[in-house]
N, C-alpha and C positions, 0 to 999 in steps of 0.2 A: 443483378447492379453489384453484388458485392466480388464477383468474377472480375465486372470489368474496373472496382476498386482495387483488386490485388495484381489486376495486371497492369494497371496504372494508364487504363484506358480513361476513367475517369476520377475526378476528385471529390473527397466529400467535403461538405459544409461542413462548419464546426458545428451545427444543431446535429447532426446526422450524425456523427463524432461521437457526440454531448450522447446520444441514443442507446447507439450501440455499448457506451463504456457503463451508461444504465443498466441498461438491461445482463451484459455481464457481471456487474458490477465491481468495477475496477474503476482505478483514476484514466483519466484522457494521457496520463504521462504511461501509465503501465499502455495502453492501448496503441502510443506510437514508438515506445518503445524508447525514449526517450527523458528526460530530466531527473531528478533526484530522485522522484520517488517513484520510479517507472515499476521498481518490483517491486512496492507496494501494491496490498490489492486493497480495497477503499474501507473492509471493515476497518482491518489495521490505520489507515489516515481517520478515520470517523474517531476510533480510540483513543491517538495520542492527539485530538482537537480536544476529545472533552476532556483531559488530563490538564491540556493548559489549561483549561477553564476552572482547575479545581482551586481551593484555598493553597498557598505555599506550605504549610503544614504540613496537609493534604495529598499532596502532590510529591513531597520530599519521602512522604511515608511508604508511597505506593510505588514509587523509582525505586525506593530501597529493596524492596519486596522484589520487584524485577529485577533486579542486580542479582539477586541474594540467587534468583531461582535461573536466569543462565551462567551465574557463576558454575554451581552446581552440572545445568546441563550440561555446558563445555567438560566441566571434569569427569561425569560420568564417558562423556562420547571419547574423552583421549585415554580412558583406559578400557574402554572397549576394543580400540586399535593392538 
């Protein structure tokens, strides 16, 4: 059946697409290669959703830590080149 999907001889139902995405722990956007979160895996999306649920002070603190880590990672990468 997967071969038929790949050859576009059959069309996935949304339920089958959702099951495939869940099996591979990716979003439907990622599976289809479209959308703004197509490159995000499901674990990252879940973490972002959890951050959204935090109190504003906690969210600001966590985002400051993430920003510092990203800044340092990009700096290290720049010096490696």
